[in-house]
C-alpha positions, 0 to 999 in steps of 0.5 A: 352393517348388512348381514353380508357385510358382517359375514365379510368382516368375520371372514377377513378377521379369521383370515388375518390371524387367530382370534381366540385363545383356543381354550374351552369356554369356562362355562361349558367346562363347568357344565360338563364337570357338574355332570360327572356321571354323564357319558359323552354323546353327540354335541353341536357347537353353533358359531364355533369360531376356531373350534376351541369348545368343540375340540375340547369336547372331542378330546373327552369322547364326544362326537362333535360337530362345529358350525360357523358361517365363516369358512376361514374359521373352519379352516383354523378349526380343522387345523387345530383339531388335527394338531390335537389329534382329535376328530370333529365334523366342521360345517360352513353354513348360514346359522340362521337357516341351518338344520342339523342332520341329526339331533344332539345331546348337547348344543352350545351357542357361546358368546354370539353377539350379533344383531337381534334378528340374527341371534334369535334365529341362531338360537332357534336353529340350535333349539331344533338340533337338541335331542329329546331330553338333551340340553341347550347351553347358551352363554354370553355377555349380559347387559352392562353399564354404558361404555363397558368394554366388549360388545356394544349394548345392542349386541348383548342380550337377556335371559328373557330375550332368549326365552321369548325367542324359543317359546315353549316347551323350554325350561331355563336355568339362568345364572350370572357369573362375574369375573375380572376382565382380561386383555381389552376388558382389564379393569372391568368386572365382566358379567356373563349370562349362562342359560341351561335350557331343557325341554 
């Protein structure tokens, strides 16, 4: 599938019906909870989809920008933010070449499972957007056994791949979290990769 075909496929999926629960990514919620003394600042959520993470941050006082290449997703994110009574900035852009207008205290890329050249470019876009002293939080499905539900093997990634794509001067805190799958993943223990990167 070409990049253009992938774009069209995501537009069609978001245009047809809601894709996600609208709930915050548990790993983002945990990271915020582990920093109780941190004042809300600026945040950017790349590949934000329907905006669940961005909206959750906005309800907690963060100045948030959500970026995605699917215009249909941004339409859903805008409506969801209005329904929650929060303000956020929504940007439709090619994430592989997008450049932030301002740097952010927190930049997130959650469960981006795309071809290797795409995800590496998005990670680099995200890294460029992080303010000095800020944090880049990357989460995703770790490599799993053959035939595991969820993204195919070639769309999963390791911490080593992220570190290689970003290079110096990033310091990575890496952990894995195991959880019981739900929905299409029911009956399988899902392994999530959580990376907190700082300069």
